[in-house]
C-alpha positions as CSV (number, residue, x, y, z in Angstrom):
1,M,32.5,-48.7,-23.6
2,I,33.8,-52.0,-22.0
3,D,36.3,-54.3,-23.7
4,F,35.1,-57.7,-22.8
5,Y,37.5,-60.6,-23.2
6,F,35.3,-63.6,-23.7
7,A,35.0,-67.3,-24.3
8,P,31.7,-69.2,-24.1
9,T,32.4,-70.9,-20.8
10,P,30.0,-70.6,-17.8
11,N,32.2,-67.8,-16.3
12,G,32.3,-66.0,-19.6
13,L,28.6,-66.4,-20.2
14,K,27.6,-65.2,-16.7
15,L,29.4,-61.9,-17.3
16,R,27.9,-61.5,-20.8
17,L,24.4,-62.2,-19.2
18,F,25.0,-59.3,-16.8
19,L,26.2,-56.9,-19.5
20,E,23.1,-57.7,-21.6
21,E,20.7,-57.4,-18.6
22,A,22.3,-54.1,-17.5
23,A,22.2,-52.8,-21.1
24,L,25.9,-51.8,-20.9
25,P,27.8,-51.1,-24.1
26,Y,30.6,-53.6,-24.7
27,R,32.9,-54.9,-27.3
28,I,33.6,-58.7,-27.4
29,I,37.2,-59.7,-27.8
30,R,37.2,-63.4,-28.2
31,V,40.0,-65.4,-26.5
32,A,40.6,-68.9,-28.1
33,L,41.4,-70.9,-25.0
34,G,42.1,-74.1,-26.9
35,K,44.7,-72.3,-29.0
36,G,46.4,-70.8,-25.9
37,E,45.5,-67.2,-26.6
38,Q,45.0,-66.7,-22.8
39,F,48.8,-67.0,-22.4
40,R,49.6,-64.1,-24.7
41,P,51.5,-61.2,-22.9
42,E,48.9,-58.6,-23.9
43,F,46.1,-60.7,-22.3
44,L,48.2,-61.5,-19.2
45,A,48.7,-57.8,-18.7
46,I,44.9,-57.6,-18.2
47,S,44.3,-61.0,-16.6
48,P,47.4,-62.3,-14.9
49,N,45.7,-65.5,-13.9
50,N,45.3,-66.3,-17.7
51,K,41.6,-66.9,-17.3
52,I,38.5,-65.3,-18.9
53,P,36.5,-63.3,-18.4
54,A,38.4,-60.0,-18.1
55,I,37.4,-56.4,-19.0
56,V,38.9,-53.0,-19.6
57,D,36.4,-50.3,-18.5
58,H,37.1,-47.1,-20.5
59,D,34.7,-45.1,-18.3
60,P,35.7,-46.2,-14.8
61,V,34.0,-45.0,-11.6
62,D,36.9,-42.7,-10.7
63,G,37.1,-41.0,-14.1
64,G,40.7,-42.0,-14.5
65,A,42.6,-44.1,-16.9
66,P,40.9,-47.3,-18.3
67,L,40.5,-49.9,-15.6
68,A,41.5,-53.5,-16.3
69,M,39.8,-56.2,-14.2
70,F,39.9,-60.0,-14.0
71,E,37.9,-62.6,-11.9
72,S,34.2,-62.8,-12.9
73,G,32.7,-62.3,-9.4
74,A,34.8,-59.1,-8.8
75,I,33.9,-57.7,-12.3
76,M,30.2,-58.4,-11.7
77,L,30.2,-56.8,-8.3
78,Y,32.1,-53.7,-9.6
79,L,29.8,-53.2,-12.6
80,A,26.7,-53.8,-10.5
81,E,27.7,-51.3,-7.9
82,K,28.9,-48.8,-10.5
83,T,25.6,-48.8,-12.4
84,G,23.2,-49.7,-9.6
85,S,21.9,-52.6,-11.7
86,L,20.9,-56.0,-10.5
87,I,22.0,-55.3,-6.9
88,P,19.9,-54.0,-4.0
89,S,20.4,-50.4,-2.8
90,D,20.2,-51.3,0.9
91,Q,23.2,-52.6,2.8
92,R,21.6,-55.9,4.0
93,G,20.3,-56.6,0.6
94,R,23.8,-56.1,-0.9
95,L,25.3,-58.4,1.7
96,D,22.8,-61.1,0.9
97,V,23.7,-60.8,-2.8
98,R,27.4,-60.8,-2.1
99,Q,27.3,-64.0,0.0
100,W,25.4,-65.9,-2.7
101,L,27.7,-64.5,-5.4
102,F,30.7,-65.7,-3.4
103,W,29.0,-69.1,-2.8
104,Q,28.9,-69.5,-6.6
105,V,32.5,-68.4,-7.1
106,S,33.9,-70.5,-4.3
107,G,31.6,-73.5,-4.4
108,L,29.2,-74.2,-7.2
109,G,31.5,-73.1,-10.0
110,P,34.6,-75.0,-8.9
111,M,32.8,-78.2,-8.0
112,A,30.6,-78.2,-11.1
113,G,33.7,-77.5,-13.2
114,Q,35.4,-80.5,-11.7
115,I,32.6,-83.0,-12.3
116,G,32.2,-81.6,-15.8
117,H,35.9,-82.2,-16.4
118,F,36.1,-85.7,-15.0
119,N,32.8,-86.8,-16.4
120,V,33.2,-85.4,-19.9
121,H,36.7,-84.1,-20.7
122,A,39.1,-86.4,-18.8
123,P,41.1,-88.6,-21.2
124,E,40.1,-91.7,-19.2
125,P,37.5,-92.4,-16.5
126,V,38.5,-91.7,-12.9
127,P,35.6,-93.3,-10.9
128,Y,36.6,-91.9,-7.5
129,A,36.8,-88.3,-8.9
130,I,33.5,-88.6,-10.8
131,E,31.7,-89.9,-7.7
132,R,33.3,-87.4,-5.4
133,Y,32.5,-84.3,-7.5
134,A,29.1,-85.5,-8.6
135,R,28.2,-86.0,-4.9
136,E,29.5,-82.6,-3.9
137,T,27.7,-80.9,-6.8
138,A,24.5,-82.6,-5.8
139,R,25.0,-81.2,-2.3
140,L,25.4,-77.7,-3.6
141,Y,22.3,-78.1,-5.8
142,G,20.5,-79.1,-2.6
143,V,21.7,-76.0,-0.8
144,M,20.4,-73.9,-3.7
145,D,17.1,-75.7,-4.0
146,R,16.3,-75.2,-0.3
147,R,17.2,-71.5,-0.6
148,L,14.7,-71.2,-3.4
149,A,11.9,-73.1,-1.6
150,D,10.3,-69.9,-0.3
151,R,11.5,-67.2,-2.6
152,E,11.7,-66.5,-6.4
153,F,15.4,-65.6,-6.4
154,L,18.5,-66.3,-4.4
155,A,18.7,-62.9,-2.7
156,G,15.7,-60.6,-3.0
157,E,15.0,-59.5,-6.5
158,Y,16.7,-61.0,-9.6
159,S,20.4,-60.1,-9.2
160,I,23.9,-60.8,-10.0
161,A,23.7,-63.8,-7.6
162,D,21.2,-65.5,-9.9
163,I,23.1,-64.5,-13.1
164,A,26.3,-65.9,-11.7
165,C,24.7,-69.3,-10.9
166,Y,22.6,-69.8,-14.0
167,P,25.4,-70.7,-16.4
168,W,26.6,-73.4,-14.0
169,I,23.2,-75.0,-13.9
170,V,22.8,-75.0,-17.7
171,P,25.2,-78.1,-18.1
172,H,23.4,-80.1,-15.3
173,E,23.3,-83.3,-17.4
174,G,27.1,-83.2,-17.8
175,H,27.3,-82.6,-14.1
176,R,25.3,-85.8,-13.5
177,Q,22.4,-83.8,-12.0
178,D,18.7,-84.3,-12.7
179,L,16.7,-81.1,-12.2
180,A,13.6,-83.1,-11.6
181,K,15.1,-83.8,-8.1
182,F,15.5,-80.0,-7.5
183,P,12.0,-78.6,-8.4
184,N,12.8,-75.1,-7.0
185,I,15.9,-74.8,-9.1
186,A,14.0,-76.1,-12.1
187,R,11.3,-73.4,-11.7
188,W,14.0,-70.7,-11.3
189,F,16.0,-72.1,-14.2
190,A,13.0,-72.0,-16.6
191,W,12.3,-68.4,-15.6
192,I,15.8,-67.2,-16.4
193,A,16.1,-69.3,-19.6
194,A,13.0,-67.5,-21.0
195,R,14.4,-64.0,-20.5
196,P,15.3,-62.1,-23.7
197,A,18.9,-61.5,-22.5
198,T,19.4,-65.2,-21.8
199,R,18.0,-66.2,-25.2
200,K,20.3,-63.7,-26.9
201,V,23.5,-64.7,-25.0
202,Y,22.9,-68.5,-25.5
203,L,22.0,-68.3,-29.2
204,G,24.3,-70.7,-30.9
205,V,26.3,-71.5,-27.8
206,K,27.5,-75.1,-27.4
207,D,27.4,-76.8,-24.0
208,V,31.0,-77.2,-23.0
209,Y,30.1,-80.2,-20.9
210,A,27.8,-81.9,-23.4
211,L,28.3,-85.7,-23.1
212,S,28.0,-86.0,-26.9
213,G,30.3,-83.2,-27.8
214,P,33.8,-83.4,-29.4
215,R,36.7,-84.2,-27.1
216,P,39.7,-81.8,-26.9
217,S,42.7,-82.5,-29.0
218,D,46.1,-83.1,-27.3
219,E,47.1,-79.5,-28.1
220,E,43.8,-78.2,-26.7
221,R,44.3,-80.2,-23.5
222,R,47.7,-78.7,-23.0
223,N,46.3,-75.2,-23.4
224,L,43.1,-75.8,-21.4
225,Y,44.4,-77.9,-18.5
226,G,48.2,-77.3,-18.4
227,T,50.6,-74.8,-19.8
228,P,51.5,-74.1,-23.5
229,T,54.4,-76.5,-23.2
230,G,52.3,-79.2,-21.6
231,A,54.5,-79.1,-18.5
């Protein structure tokens, strides 16, 4: 059994997608980010960066004590290699998946997160930031679209690379991106959206970057974008 510390952000959703696709038993422990639960000492003992997702694997590979892990990419790679699910068995295939997983973690996620923040959540418009992050996110969408031009998935068969990227494409409207301009991503996106695991994970989930969604309160802003004290 895996204890899964979760909130419905793109990074939380990508790990839940993996757990569902791999049919791994897990128990969701929700972390209310807007209420500052990510700063509680018991959570920081598992995730010292005060971010979700995090896990405690009660059946670790080495057979030892329960294993706590944070950082979504590291968790996905660990569980994929542990189970042999959604990752190739050959070395070159694994390297291909890893580089696209790391591309998401280091590029697509951070840039899409920044345009989502400045376009939707910022208390006042910052035109330079909106333009800068929208342009960089469009560049990354272009990288991904070209990669998918002659293949179904990012790295061989459907893998953790695709699962990691999908939740960051879901809020494309809040990212100021039009999927009609990226036909290869649009085809890939529709295929993943139709999967039973995806439909289950996204049932009732609200788009955190929806343009028409509610705006965070002052307390939520302090907890989400600063420290519990607002410093």
